[in-house]
C-alpha atoms as one frame of an Amber mdcrd trajectory, in Angstrom:
protein
  24.826 -50.436 -63.096  25.745 -46.855 -62.552  24.126 -44.548 -64.870  25.864
 -41.036 -65.744  23.939 -38.283 -67.255  26.572 -36.083 -69.471  24.218 -34.522
 -71.733  24.123 -31.095 -70.261  24.405 -29.138 -67.100  20.594 -28.269 -67.454
  19.926 -31.585 -66.162  21.019 -30.504 -62.572  18.277 -30.661 -59.842  17.829
 -28.171 -57.126  19.661 -28.626 -53.811  17.679 -29.162 -50.628  18.433 -25.637
 -49.598  16.846 -24.408 -53.043  13.835 -26.484 -52.342  13.189 -24.937 -48.679
  13.856 -21.458 -50.144  11.145 -22.146 -52.852   8.806 -23.095 -49.926   9.479
 -20.359 -47.891   9.861 -17.665 -50.400   7.993 -14.494 -49.653   5.929 -13.525
 -52.889   4.115 -11.041 -54.634   3.148  -9.795 -58.187   6.171  -9.531 -60.149
   4.718  -7.735 -63.118   3.786  -4.957 -60.677   7.368  -5.003 -59.200   5.876
  -6.369 -55.944   7.628  -9.697 -55.337  10.368  -9.004 -52.662  12.084 -12.202
 -53.562  12.529 -11.274 -57.328  13.547  -7.783 -56.456  16.171  -9.208 -54.150
  17.466 -11.624 -56.828  17.514  -8.853 -59.341  19.426  -6.324 -57.001  21.935
  -9.045 -56.013  22.493 -10.182 -59.621  22.956  -6.336 -60.725  25.384  -5.954
 -58.217  27.266  -9.132 -58.882  27.724  -8.272 -62.679  28.486  -4.485 -62.041
  25.265  -3.183 -63.588  22.688  -0.745 -62.834  19.654  -2.985 -62.700  18.375
  -6.629 -63.684  15.385  -8.437 -64.944  14.309 -12.005 -64.235  13.640 -14.113
 -67.161  12.282 -17.420 -67.957  15.610 -18.637 -69.811  18.737 -17.429 -71.418
  17.146 -17.718 -74.860  14.435 -15.264 -73.779  16.995 -12.878 -72.125  19.233
 -12.832 -75.360  15.895 -12.082 -77.297  14.856  -9.157 -75.029  18.126  -7.674
 -75.214  18.199  -7.778 -78.992  14.702  -6.522 -79.270  15.466  -3.700 -76.576
  18.420  -2.476 -78.701  17.438  -3.055 -82.261  14.504  -2.195 -84.576  12.954
  -4.347 -87.442  15.411  -4.059 -90.459  18.555  -3.483 -88.139  21.186  -6.114
 -88.182  23.339  -7.388 -85.262  26.912  -9.156 -85.311  27.377 -12.357 -83.827
  29.684 -15.349 -83.693  29.290 -18.037 -86.381  29.100 -20.574 -83.799  26.966
 -18.599 -81.473  24.187 -20.041 -79.606  21.963 -17.040 -80.581  22.562 -18.016
 -84.143  22.397 -21.989 -83.974  19.728 -22.737 -80.973  17.362 -19.908 -80.531
  14.872 -20.568 -83.379  15.856 -17.558 -85.244  13.865 -15.431 -82.636  15.404
 -12.137 -83.516  14.413 -12.520 -87.342  10.941 -13.858 -86.647   9.915 -11.723
 -83.662  12.054  -8.521 -84.534  12.804  -8.619 -88.148  16.560  -8.285 -87.360
  19.211  -9.513 -89.533  22.343 -11.528 -88.074  25.703 -10.712 -89.484  28.213
 -13.830 -88.660  31.985 -13.297 -88.086  34.333 -16.267 -87.226  35.044 -17.544
 -83.712  38.442 -18.584 -82.850  39.015 -22.177 -81.716  37.974 -21.252 -78.051
  35.309 -18.695 -78.930  36.901 -15.239 -79.234  35.936 -12.969 -81.977  38.918
 -10.784 -83.509  38.772  -7.008 -83.347  39.380  -6.618 -87.050  36.582  -9.242
 -87.963  34.072  -7.282 -85.877  35.412  -3.965 -87.557  35.091  -5.544 -91.009
  31.392  -6.578 -90.373  30.213  -3.153 -89.153  27.897  -1.708 -92.000  28.894
   1.656 -93.506  26.621   4.395 -92.193  24.465   6.492 -94.563  24.165   4.032
 -97.415  20.747   2.879 -98.078  21.806  -0.671 -99.491  22.695  -1.718 -95.988
  21.048  -2.309 -92.706  22.478  -0.387 -89.876  24.605  -2.308 -87.257  22.787
  -1.679 -84.048  24.185  -4.469 -81.603  27.447  -6.774 -81.222  26.526  -9.905
 -79.148  29.211 -12.112 -77.590  29.105 -15.268 -75.979  30.934 -16.489 -72.778
  31.788 -19.311 -72.240  31.263 -20.314 -75.943  29.431 -23.595 -75.856  30.137
 -24.713 -79.487  33.695 -23.589 -79.085  34.591 -26.337 -76.507  32.916 -24.389
 -73.755  35.958 -22.019 -74.306  36.555 -19.052 -72.277  36.791 -15.595 -73.766
  39.112 -13.554 -71.735  38.848  -9.955 -70.292  41.309  -8.597 -72.885  39.601
 -10.323 -75.718  36.122  -8.962 -74.542  37.619  -5.270 -74.166  39.147  -5.584
 -77.558  36.100  -5.955 -79.522  34.148  -3.552 -77.176  36.365  -0.818 -78.250
  35.721  -1.537 -81.767  31.923  -1.423 -81.086  31.961   1.450 -78.853  34.089
   3.693 -80.893  31.030   3.253 -83.627  28.441   3.808 -80.798  27.340   0.003
 -81.087  26.241  -1.499 -77.923  27.631  -5.031 -76.589  25.596  -7.664 -75.271
  27.021 -10.869 -73.744  25.133 -14.263 -73.931  26.746 -15.179 -70.540  24.829
 -18.494 -69.932  27.846 -19.936 -68.219  29.716 -16.629 -67.613  30.421 -17.578
 -63.975  32.240 -20.706 -65.396  34.655 -18.412 -67.214  34.969 -15.926 -64.025
  35.804 -19.120 -62.067  38.204 -20.511 -64.690  39.826 -17.148 -65.076  39.837
 -16.676 -61.130  38.634 -13.031 -62.159  35.339 -11.285 -60.397  32.443 -11.605
 -62.855  32.059  -7.814 -62.791  35.571  -7.317 -63.937  35.170  -9.698 -66.601
  32.013  -7.846 -68.166  32.940  -4.372 -67.014  33.256  -2.931 -70.666  29.967
  -4.637 -71.951  26.463  -3.206 -71.883  24.418  -5.846 -70.752  24.527  -9.710
 -70.036  22.125 -12.523 -69.541  23.343 -15.420 -67.388  21.590 -18.761 -66.541
  20.690 -19.866 -62.982  19.683 -23.221 -64.388  22.714 -24.685 -65.612  25.952
 -25.327 -63.543  24.335 -23.126 -60.944  21.668 -25.805 -60.287  18.668 -23.749
 -59.879  15.539 -25.272 -61.541  14.647 -22.505 -63.887  15.602 -19.004 -64.890
  17.821 -16.456 -66.073  18.892 -12.821 -65.416  19.302 -10.038 -67.668  21.588
  -7.152 -66.559  22.257  -3.779 -67.754  21.333  -0.110 -67.337  18.161   1.041
 -65.893  17.066   2.458 -69.171  17.914  -0.808 -70.977  16.182  -2.884 -68.428
  13.118  -0.920 -68.642  12.829  -1.466 -72.255  13.663  -5.340 -71.658  10.898
  -5.506 -69.168   8.277  -3.987 -71.792   9.455  -6.495 -74.158   9.218  -9.378
 -71.419   5.596  -8.572 -71.329   4.903  -8.513 -74.936   6.384 -11.922 -75.513
   4.633 -13.422 -72.625   7.371 -13.609 -69.997   5.512 -11.428 -67.432   5.178
 -13.729 -64.300   3.189 -13.066 -61.186   4.623 -14.809 -57.897   7.669 -15.587
 -59.344   9.589 -15.478 -56.023   9.439 -19.361 -56.207  11.728 -19.116 -59.220
  13.954 -16.202 -57.890  14.502 -18.041 -54.419  16.773 -20.871 -55.631  18.435
 -18.292 -57.774  19.426 -16.542 -54.718  20.826 -19.601 -53.227  22.446 -20.142
 -56.336  24.385 -16.887 -56.404  25.271 -17.134 -52.755  26.446 -20.808 -52.608
  27.150 -22.564 -55.854  29.491 -20.252 -57.979  32.864 -21.230 -56.478  31.992
 -24.936 -56.727  31.971 -24.809 -60.436  35.637 -25.315 -60.266  34.659 -28.808
 -59.271  33.056 -29.273 -62.672  36.104 -27.963 -64.298  38.506 -30.368 -62.514
  35.938 -33.300 -63.535  35.976 -32.163 -67.112  39.612 -32.255 -67.235  39.680
 -35.822 -65.980  37.141 -36.697 -68.714  39.128 -34.968 -71.240  42.372 -36.622
 -70.425  40.941 -40.007 -70.300  39.106 -39.555 -73.507  42.481 -38.441 -75.514
  44.071 -42.093 -74.317  41.247 -44.013 -75.973  41.939 -45.381 -79.388  39.789
 -44.182 -82.008  38.682 -41.024 -80.046  39.813 -37.638 -81.603  40.203 -35.090
 -79.073  42.816 -32.367 -77.756  42.750 -32.124 -74.042  44.051 -28.561 -74.312
  40.529 -27.288 -75.486  38.888 -28.526 -72.307  38.827 -25.376 -70.101  35.595
 -25.342 -68.186  32.724 -28.072 -68.015  32.264 -29.115 -71.479  34.010 -31.510
 -73.471  33.791 -32.042 -77.450  35.424 -35.112 -79.319  35.102 -36.837 -82.612
  35.242 -40.436 -83.807  37.959 -41.493 -86.115  36.757 -43.106 -89.336  35.703
 -46.739 -89.309  34.325 -46.295 -85.839  30.576 -45.760 -86.876  28.491 -42.694
 -86.753  27.989 -40.224 -83.914  24.216 -41.355 -83.637  25.352 -45.053 -83.136
  27.941 -43.955 -80.708  25.218 -42.097 -78.646  22.720 -44.927 -78.920  25.112
 -47.734 -78.001  26.783 -45.610 -75.023  23.233 -44.885 -73.685  22.639 -48.616
 -73.665  25.923 -48.856 -71.227  24.089 -46.348 -68.761  26.021 -43.231 -70.052
  23.951 -40.496 -71.557  25.715 -38.103 -74.013  24.692 -35.855 -76.990  25.989
 -35.487 -80.400  26.176 -31.826 -81.876  27.224 -30.803 -85.791  29.450 -34.009
 -85.884  30.757 -34.092 -82.512  30.034 -35.727 -79.359  29.691 -33.447 -76.179
  30.008 -34.396 -72.613  29.159 -31.872 -69.900  30.092 -32.203 -66.198  27.889
 -30.708 -63.536  27.119 -31.084 -59.838  25.624 -34.504 -60.186  28.977 -35.764
 -61.693  31.921 -37.166 -59.496  35.374 -38.611 -60.244  33.460 -41.976 -59.932
  31.105 -41.114 -62.611  33.889 -39.917 -64.870  35.767 -43.542 -64.295  32.529
 -45.241 -65.139  31.964 -43.034 -68.285  35.628 -43.860 -69.422  35.380 -47.302
 -69.107  32.316 -47.528 -71.041  33.542 -45.281 -73.833  36.731 -47.513 -73.993
  34.597 -50.744 -74.294  32.335 -49.175 -76.842  35.122 -48.022 -79.012  36.712
 -51.622 -78.947  33.261 -52.882 -80.043  32.607 -50.361 -82.716  36.280 -50.795
 -84.021  35.905 -54.470 -84.897
């Protein structure tokens, strides 16, 4: 039986080229700025994203946390999307470690925030009743919003609102390269108006670990201090950076294959009785769907599909499937056949 793992693109394994790069990496003490492989990755990432500097971090969650801590003080408030990863999936790190409050604004169906909603969320200055708004956080692609893409125009619209009030803008760009590939836009153009951005090496780009936070020299210096404070200072981290370099050099354009396979998956799911899914929402490599009433629970669906060799996740009343480097059209066909069989069984 063919097994198919559609739980997430974090299950990707490093390529053979990445493994060789890890073995051969030139190393030094990164905390002292002496690891040449880390330095090369950070320079490459900053250039690719159009920012002045970068710092290697353990994860996207850590990158987002460092950005918030570098911009804000205890008692400040950030603005984030109501469906954002920062709010839902990062263990309230900003509140617990920084004493920073989050003000939520609605996300549109594919993840964008409206400028007028951001404007309304910014606290009036000079009133002691309110915490100061000190950061706007965006997400692109937007995980919970169908892996949706936020366009350059949508990003720049909310950046204008924030920057007019001297509020910096951070992007949780865990899958920003998926957005750039979908839009056929250079990634530096997509994020040219934002102040800083985190992106993951360990999702669709297939590196085994790590993310990179990019921004101005001054901002990255602050982020490095916070990285040390939260225990993120690493020594011979070139073994992490080396596969990240390979990822940036050779894995970005192939994300279009993941998007193509997700569209095949999306179109097939829309044809299965009992599945509620709009294929127009599948832009990148993430596909969400629901079950019609009378077809059991999401937990039961996930368990029984797993028994058929197809691993997926449920998330807030929906089922999520994510394509990645290890998924081919043949895997998609196997998954769709299993889902169709299972829906027939659960609908009896």
